N, C-alpha and C positions, 0 to 999 in steps of 0.2 A: 497287649504287651504288659508284662508284669512290671509295676513301677518299683524303682529302687531309690534309695537315698544314701549318700555317703557324706560323712563328716570329714572335712579336710582341715588339718591344723598346720599352719605354716609358722615356723619359728625362725626369725632372723636373729642377728646379734642384738637387736634392740627391742622389737616388740612381736606380739603374737596375734595372728588373725584366725578366727574360727569362722569357717564358711560352710554353709550348707548347700548341697547340690542335689537337685531333683531332676526328674526326667524332663528333657527339653530346655534346661536352664543352663546358661553358661555364666559362671560367677568369677569375677575378678575383684580383688580388694575386699572390703568389709561391707557386709549387709546389703549387697545389691538386690534390687527389687525384681520380682518376677513380673511379667506383663499384667496389666490391668484387665479385668473382665470386659469382654465385648460380646456382641451377639454372635459373632462368628467363633469366639473362643471363650465359652462360659467357664472353663476351668482356669483361665488366666488370672483370675482374681486372687488365687491362693499364693501368698508369699511364703516360701518354704524355708527361709533362713531360721536357724535355731538359736540365735543369740538371745540371751535373756533380756538385754537392755535396748537393743535396736527395735524401735516400734515398727508395726506393720502398716499403719495407715497415715503416718506423718513423719516429718523429719525430726531428728533428735538434737537439734542445735541449741535448744533453750537450756539455760543453766539449771533449771529445775530437773531436767532429765539426768544431768550429771550428779546433782545432789541425791536424787533417788537411787541411782546406781551405787554411789558411795555408801549410802545408808544401808542398802541391802547387803553390800559386801561386808560392812562392819557388823551387821546383825548376824550374818551366817558364818563369818570367819573370825574367831576370837583373836588370832594373831594380827589381823588387819586392824581390829579395834585397838589392840595393845600398841601397835605401831603409832597410831595417832596419840594415844595417851603418853607414850614415851616422848614424842615431840613436844608435848605440853608440860612435861615434867611431873605428870601425875602417876599414881600407883597403877599397876596392871590390873586387869579385870579380876584375876584370881584373888586379889586382896580388897575387892570392892563388892557391894551387894549386886545381885542379879540385875543386869542392865535392861532398860526399857528404851527403845528407840522410837522417835516420833518425827514427823515432817509437817511443815506448814502449820506449826503449833502456835497457839496464842500465849501459852503460859510457860514460864521457865520451870516451875514445879507444879505438877498437877494438883488441883485443889478439889476435893470431893464437894459435890453440890451442897451438902449439909454442913460443911465445915467453914470456918473463918480462916482466911489466909493469915490474919494477924498472929495466929498461934503457931505458924509453921516456921521452921528454921532450916537452914542449909549450911553445911560445913564449908563447902568450897564451890565457887562458880567460876568457870573458865569460858570466856566468850572468844571464839576463834574466828578471825577474819582470813578466810582462805581465798587467795587471789593469784593471778599470774605475776604479781610484783616480786621483785628480787631485792633482798637486803633491807626490808622493813624491820625496824627494831623499836619496840615500845616498852622499855623497862619501867616497871612500877606503875603502869596505867591500870586503873581500877574501873569497874563497871559503874556507870552513872544511872541512877533510877530515873525513868521518864514517865510522864503522865499519859501520853497518847498511846493508842493501841499499836500492836505489832503483829507481824507474821514471821515466825522464826523458820528459817530454811530447814534446819535440822537440829534435833535435840537428843543427846544421850543422857539418860537419867540413871544414876546409880543410887537409888534410894535418896536419903537425905544427906549422904556423904559427899556426893559430887554430881554436878550437872555440867555438861559441856554443850554450849550453844554454838552452832555453826552458821556463819554468814558466808555464803558462797558468791564469789564474783568470778566471771570468766573473761572480763575485760580489765586491763590494767588501769591503775590510778583511779579506781572507782571511789566514791564517797565511803567513809568508814564509820559514820555515825550510827548505823544500824548495829554494828558490833560493839561500839563503845557505850551505847545507851540502850538499856533494856527495861521493860516494865516488869517490876517484881511483884506487884499486887500485894505488897505488905509482907512478903517473905523476908525474914531476917537472915542475911548472908554474913557469915563470919569472915570469909575471905573471898575476894574476887580479883580476877586478873583478865586483861584483854591481851590476846596473843595473836600477832600476825603470822601466817603460815603460807608458804608458797605451794601451789598445787604441785609444782615439780618436785618439791621435797617429799610430800606425802606419797605421790605416785612412785617416786624412787624407792621409798621404803616398801611399798606394796610389791613393786617389781622384784625387789630383793627376795621376797618370800617365794616367788616363782623360781628365781634363779637358784636359790639354795635348796629347792626341793622340799620345802617345809609344809606344803599344803597337801591335804588329802585329795584324791581324784576329783570329787565333786567340787571341792573348794577351788581347785585349780581351774576347772572349766568356768566357774563363776568369775574368777579373777581375770581369766583370759578374755571373757566377754566384756568386762569393764574396759580393758585396754583396747579392745576392738572398737568400742563406742568412742573412746577418747581419741584414738588415732583418726577415726573418720570425721568426727565433728568438733573435737577440741584439741587438735594437734599441737597448738601453741603451748598447751599446759604441760606437755610431757617432759620428762627429765632431760637435762642437758649436762650431766656431770662429766661426760666425755663426748668427744665428737661423734663416736659411734652411737651413743645414746641419742644425740641430737638428730641423727638420721638425715633425711633430705630436707628437713624443715629449716628455712632460712632464719627465722626468729630464734629457734633453739640453737642453731649454729652460732649466731651472733652472741647470744647470751654466754655460750661456752667460751668464745674467744675473748669476751670482756673479762670473764673470770680468770682465764689463763694470763692475759696481759696484766691484770691487777696483781696476780700472784708473782709474776715476773718482776714487775716494777715496784712492788710494795707501795703503790700509790693509790690514793682515793680519787684522783682526778681522771681515771680511765672512763671513757665515754663510748657509747656505741657509735659506729660510723653512720653517716646519713644515707638513706635509701637513694640509689639501689645497691650501694656497697654493703657487703656482709662482713662485719669485722668490728674492731675497736681501735681507739687511738688514745694517746696521752700526750699532752703538751710538755716539752722538756726544755724550751728555749731559755728559761730562767736559770737552769743548771748547766746546760751544755751549749757551748759557743757556736757550733757549726750547724745545728739543726733545730727546727721548731717542734717537730713531733715525731713520735714513733708509732707505727700502726701495725696491727696483726690482722690480716684479712684474707678472705677467700679470693683467689685470683684464677678463675677458670677451674682447671682440675688440680690446682696447687693451693697450698697454704703459703702465704707470703708475709714475712716480717720486713717492713719497708720504712725508710725514712727519706726525707727530702733535704738535701744539704744546700747551703748557700741560698736560701730563699730570700733573706734580707741582706742589705749591704754589710752590716756588721758580721753576719755569719759568713758572707762571701770573703770578707777580709780575713776572718779567722781560718778559713780553709785555704784560699789561694795565695795569701800574702805571708804564709808561714810554711814550715816544713811539712804540714799536714797533707798538702796536695801530693807531694812525693810519697808520703806514707800510704795514702789512699791507693795510688797506682800500684805500689808494692803489695798492698793487701789484696787487691783484685787479682793480681798475677798469682798470688799464693793460693787463692780459692777460686779457680776458674769455673768449677761446676756448681758451686753452692751460691756464691754471691754474683749478682748481675747489676751493672750500672749503665744508665743511659742518659744522654743530655736531656735537660728539661728546661731549656731557656725560654723565657716568655717576657712579654710586656704587660704591665698592669698599672692602673691608677691606685691611689692609696685605699687600702681595705677593699679592693675589688674581689668579689666572689669568684670562684673558679670559672663559672660560666661566662664571666665578663672579661676574662683575660685573653690575651692572644698568645697561644702556645705555638712555637715555631717548629717546623719539621727539620730539625738539625740532623744531618747525616754524617757528621764527624764521628770517627772512632773516639771512644771515651778517653783514651790516652791523649789524642790530639786536642780534644775539647778541654781537658784539664790543663794541658800545657799552654794552650792559648790564653786562657783566663789567668794563668799564673804569671804571664809575662805582660807585654804592653797592652793587650786587649782589656785588661782590668780597668784601664782609665775610662772606659765607656760604661762601666757598671754604675747604676744609680739613676738619678733624676735627669729627664730630658724634657725640654719644653715641647708642648703639643704642636707648635708651628715649625719645629725642626725635625720631626720624626720622618715625614715622607721624603724630604729632600736631602737630609743629612744622615740621620741614623740608619734609615732603611737601606740605602746603598752600601753602607759600611757592613751591616749584618749580612747582606748577600755576598759581598766581596770576601768576607772571612768565613763564609759557609755556615753561619749560624742560622740563616734563613734559607729555606729551600725554594725552588721555582714555584711550587704551588701555594706558597704563603702570600703571594701578591693578592690572590683572590680574597684573602681574609683581612687584609689591611684596611680596606675602605670601611668595612663594618666596624672594625675596632676603633678607627678614628671617629666615626659617627658616635659611638658610645662614649668615647673619651671627651668629646666636646672641647672646652677650653681648659680642661685639667691637664696637668703634667703627667707624664708616664715614667715608670721605673723599669729599667732593664735589669732582669734578675737571672744570673747565670746558674740556675739550679741544676742539681743532679738527683735523679731518682735512684735509690740504692736498695736492693731487695735480696733477702736470703729466702730461698724457696724450698719447700718440701712437697713431693707429690701428695695429693690429698689422702690417698690410701695409706701412705706411709705415716702421715700425721695422725690418722685415725688409729693406726696400730700403735704408734708411740703413746698416744693418749690412753689407749686401753691398758698399756703396760705401765702407766704412771711416769713416763719418761719425757713427755712433750714439754712440760714446764722447764725441765732441766736443759733440754736442747735449746729452747728459745732463750733462756738465761745465758747459756754459753755463747749463743750467736750475738746477743747484745753486748756481752762482755768483750768478745773478740773485736767487734767493730769499734767500741769506745776506746779500747786499749790501742788499736791501730791508729786512731785519730788523736791519741793523747788527750782524751777528754776525761773529766772526772766520772767515776763510776757511781751511779745511784745505788741505793740499797736494793740489790736484786733479790729475787725470791729465795726463801729459806732452803730450798733443795739444791741451789746452785753451788757447785763445788768451787771454793775459792782457792 
């Protein structure tokens, strides 16, 4: 049978996969390997994928493989090289001498064997720390000369006008001294800077070259192969400027949600949620009386903006002992499809983590739940002695339907954890505004997600008569 080969290029909204198909090979995803050679199948040793960067004989997960791919792309594609230079605030290639690219180099500036480095000078040196880290900022940091030897991941030399040294890290929060300290071998540098750069930023710029159709056919194939390598072996580094860009990768989704919530709240205190949750949260208890935090997170097939009301007694007083409880019920009635609230009553000792609390299976309708705590039931909110919980508090919780029949099985374990500490009864409410995930992706693609989340936060705080924090700049006041 005559053998054939077909190149399949798959383009989604986020990334591109180039897959080679040969006779007898079923390929799914990026760079799948053909069978190894055996005595029964001597032809099985041929790996027929056509990707430039995916190796044939070993995995490509080492950071040097990504460095090599990036250097080849910048050598072959001037626009890719200029995208890096633009990020660094340097002149484009057309205004610089012909570039020379090097890997695993010892020297910043090549010194001929017969020359002395003492006589060499360099106008500008930029040392780039490329990593998965987000938000690094090192204004005014200069390169420090060091005495010990070095192995530079990548070097772009533009004569004696400009040298760009690349230190590549594919794991976050890696040491930065290799970028900050370089052995100059006596080369006199007029100006030096150390610049942090996120891999997601550089890859976003390179992806834009594909999207805008700025690359020649051969350049496009090379760039697509780079993204195929990255998607398979370095997926955490890919762009997350929209939820669509983040794709199915949880880390990229989380980074995008952190960025969205930071823009919504105009706050530096936004933090990523703890695993296994995918999202972000910001503490607001110092500014808002009824809640401790606001979170934006993935909830199954939805995106959820959530807050937890009345977690502490002062917050419970601010909600149930004022007109805010009635306002909350009116707000929920006016937004039946968008906002959802459920009882979240629990027992906990002081500073107990979530895993150590006793959450009760309260089956009350949210209106009955709010009404109960707004009336005489509120007297039970707060501190209870450990020796009064089983015989006094627990029957009361069951009688008022805050505890369900199945909660008895959890009480003994909680009392064992509690020991001789006192427990707090907390009449919390979990309140969420949700969007189907596909809708959230579409909103983000159109630049409207931040505005929608801003409006949701604004609506909630207005309904609760809470002070409005400085919401995102795109929010219509």
